C-alpha positions in Angstrom: 115.8 99.6 53.4 117.1 102.7 55.2 113.9 104.5 56.3 111.3 103.3 58.8 108.1 105.3 59.3 105.7 105.0 62.3 102.1 106.3 62.8 99.9 106.0 65.9 101.2 104.3 69.0 104.8 103.3 68.4 108.0 102.1 70.0 110.3 104.7 71.3 112.4 105.8 68.3 115.2 107.5 70.2 118.4 106.1 71.6 117.8 106.7 75.2 118.4 106.1 78.9 115.8 106.4 81.8 117.2 109.9 82.6 115.1 111.5 79.8 112.8 108.7 78.6 111.5 106.0 80.8 111.4 102.6 79.2 107.6 102.4 79.6 107.0 105.4 77.4 105.5 104.5 74.0 104.6 107.8 72.3 101.8 108.4 69.9 101.9 110.5 66.7 104.3 110.3 63.7 107.9 109.0 63.9 110.7 108.1 61.6 114.1 106.4 61.8 116.7 106.6 59.1 119.9 104.5 59.1 122.6 104.6 56.4 125.9 102.7 56.2 129.0 104.8 55.8 132.1 104.1 53.7 134.3 103.4 56.8 131.9 100.7 58.0 130.1 102.9 60.5 126.4 103.9 60.5 124.7 107.3 60.4 121.3 107.3 62.2 118.6 110.0 62.5 115.4 109.7 64.5 112.4 112.1 64.6 109.1 112.2 66.4 106.0 114.4 66.4 104.4 113.4 69.8 100.8 114.2 70.6 101.1 114.6 74.4 97.5 115.9 75.2 94.9 116.6 72.5 92.0 118.8 73.1 88.8 119.1 71.0 88.7 122.9 71.8 91.7 124.9 72.8 95.5 124.3 72.4 97.0 120.8 72.4 100.2 119.7 74.1 102.8 118.4 71.7 106.5 117.5 71.4 108.7 117.8 68.3 112.0 115.9 68.7 115.0 115.0 66.6 118.2 113.0 67.1 121.2 112.3 65.0 124.0 109.9 65.8 127.0 107.9 64.6 127.9 104.3 65.4 131.5 103.4 64.6 132.6 100.1 63.1 134.2 97.5 65.4 137.9 98.3 65.8 139.5 95.4 67.4 137.4 94.8 70.5 136.1 98.4 70.6 133.0 100.1 69.3 131.8 103.7 69.9 128.5 105.6 69.4 127.4 109.2 70.0 124.0 110.9 69.7 122.7 114.4 70.0 119.0 115.3 70.4 116.7 118.2 70.9 113.1 117.9 72.3 110.8 120.9 72.1 107.6 120.7 74.2 104.6 123.0 73.6 102.4 122.4 76.7 99.3 124.3 75.6 97.1 122.0 77.6 97.6 120.2 80.9 94.0 119.0 81.2 95.0 115.4 81.0 97.9 115.6 83.6 97.7 114.5 87.2 100.0 114.4 90.2 101.7 111.4 88.7 102.7 113.4 85.6 103.8 116.6 87.3 105.7 114.8 90.1 108.5 117.1 91.2 108.6 119.6 88.3 108.2 123.1 89.6 104.8 124.8 89.1 103.3 128.2 89.2 100.5 129.0 91.8 97.9 128.3 89.2 99.2 124.8 88.7 100.9 125.3 85.3 104.5 124.4 84.8 107.0 127.1 85.9 109.5 126.2 83.1 109.3 125.5 79.4 110.9 122.3 78.3 113.5 122.6 75.5 115.7 119.7 76.2 119.2 119.4 74.7 120.5 115.8 75.2 123.8 114.1 74.5 124.4 110.3 74.8 127.8 108.7 74.4 128.5 104.9 74.5 131.6 102.7 74.3 131.5 98.9 74.0 134.4 96.4 74.7 134.1 92.9 73.4 137.3 91.4 74.7 135.6 89.2 77.3 133.9 87.1 74.7 130.5 87.2 73.0 128.6 86.3 76.2 130.1 89.2 78.2 130.2 92.5 76.3 131.1 95.4 78.5 129.4 98.7 77.7 129.5 102.2 79.3 126.8 104.7 78.5 126.9 108.4 79.6 123.9 110.7 79.2 123.6 114.5 79.7 120.5 116.7 79.5 120.1 120.5 79.9 116.7 122.3 79.8 117.2 125.4 77.7 113.7 126.6 78.6 114.1 126.4 82.4 113.1 129.4 84.5 115.2 128.1 87.4 118.8 127.1 88.0 117.7 123.5 88.6 117.9 122.7 84.9 120.5 119.9 84.4 120.8 116.1 84.7 123.4 113.5 83.9 124.0 109.8 84.4 126.2 106.8 83.5 125.5 103.1 83.2 128.1 100.3 83.3 126.7 97.1 81.7 128.3 93.6 81.6 126.7 90.8 79.7 123.7 90.5 77.4 120.1 89.4 77.7 118.9 88.0 74.4 119.1 84.2 74.4 118.2 81.6 77.1 120.9 81.3 79.8 122.1 84.9 79.3 123.0 87.1 82.4 123.3 90.9 82.4 124.5 93.1 85.3 124.1 96.9 85.3 125.3 99.6 87.7 124.1 103.1 87.2 124.4 106.5 88.8 122.3 109.5 87.8 121.4 113.0 89.0 118.5 115.2 87.8 117.6 118.6 89.0 113.9 119.6 89.3 113.3 121.0 85.8 116.1 119.2 83.9 113.5 116.9 82.3 109.7 116.6 81.9 109.0 114.2 84.8 105.8 112.8 83.1 108.1 110.9 80.6 111.4 110.5 82.5 112.1 107.5 84.8 109.4 106.4 87.3 111.4 103.8 89.0 111.6 105.6 92.4 109.4 107.8 94.5 111.1 111.0 93.3 110.5 112.2 89.8 113.3 114.7 89.6 115.6 116.4 92.1 117.3 113.2 93.0 120.7 111.4 93.3 120.3 107.7 92.4 122.4 104.6 92.5 120.9 101.6 90.7 121.9 97.9 90.4 120.1 95.6 88.0 120.4 91.8 87.4 118.7 90.3 84.3 118.4 86.6 83.5 116.8 84.9 80.4 115.3 81.6 81.4 113.6 80.8 78.1 113.0 82.5 74.7 111.0 85.7 74.9 111.2 85.9 78.7 113.4 87.7 81.2 113.6 87.8 85.0 114.9 91.1 86.5 115.8 92.3 89.9 116.4 96.0 90.7 117.8 97.8 93.7 117.5 101.6 93.8 119.3 103.7 96.5 118.4 107.4 96.3 117.8 110.7 98.1 116.8 114.3 97.2 119.5 116.3 95.4 118.5 119.7 96.8 117.1 120.2 100.2 115.3 123.3 98.9 112.9 121.1 96.9 112.9 118.0 99.0 109.2 118.4 100.0 108.1 115.6 102.3 111.4 113.7 101.9 114.2 114.2 104.4 117.0 115.7 102.3 119.8 113.7 104.0 117.9 110.3 104.2 118.9 107.6 101.6 115.8 105.6 100.6 115.8 102.1 99.1 113.5 100.4 96.7 113.6 96.7 95.6 111.7 95.5 92.5 111.3 92.1 90.8 109.9 91.6 87.3 109.1 88.7 85.1 108.8 89.9 81.5 107.2 88.0 78.6 107.3 89.2 75.0 104.6 88.0 72.5 
């Protein structure tokens, strides 16, 4: 009752934000999640993943080995806290299966290979306040990532999301404001957020509204306001121009 094992295509096992792992990423390989209650009423959690990124019949594969440990506090009055630390180690022996949508704005060598290695140290902190009632929990999540394998100074990213409400039962509303920044090689752009036209090297403001009209459905509206972080790597984007993207989604679970 404490250990869950996965094999093949699986749900994302890590506690995450879009800064490092986009919500659409469902890895394939072998994964595990271990959760154990603690004497103080809190919970210890550990997640692990061996991710087959790009497999080759002949020649080296591309893989990722990742681990995450965390603590979730018991509810203390109206407050609850959680903290997670993770390390993701990529071995990109093959990029044969990659295309422009995977490389995006990560820096590359003249021969097309990645300039940097990707050894990502990631910390996620959260605090939840329940004093507004069960319908309106207030949650703040902060995320920080640093690429220990970067061969450039553009190796860091961070973000924060403020979330009011929940989206689990019909009639629920949830409102989210987020700010994030990611330098070029802070994350592997193939698996980080793909919500805007810039994979990395961005500053981003995001506003999301979610509504649950009926069981197993959700309507979501997104507004993204963003621009390049560094003019040096802006490419075809004007470094001082803020861009906007609006998205609407109707989600059905089955």
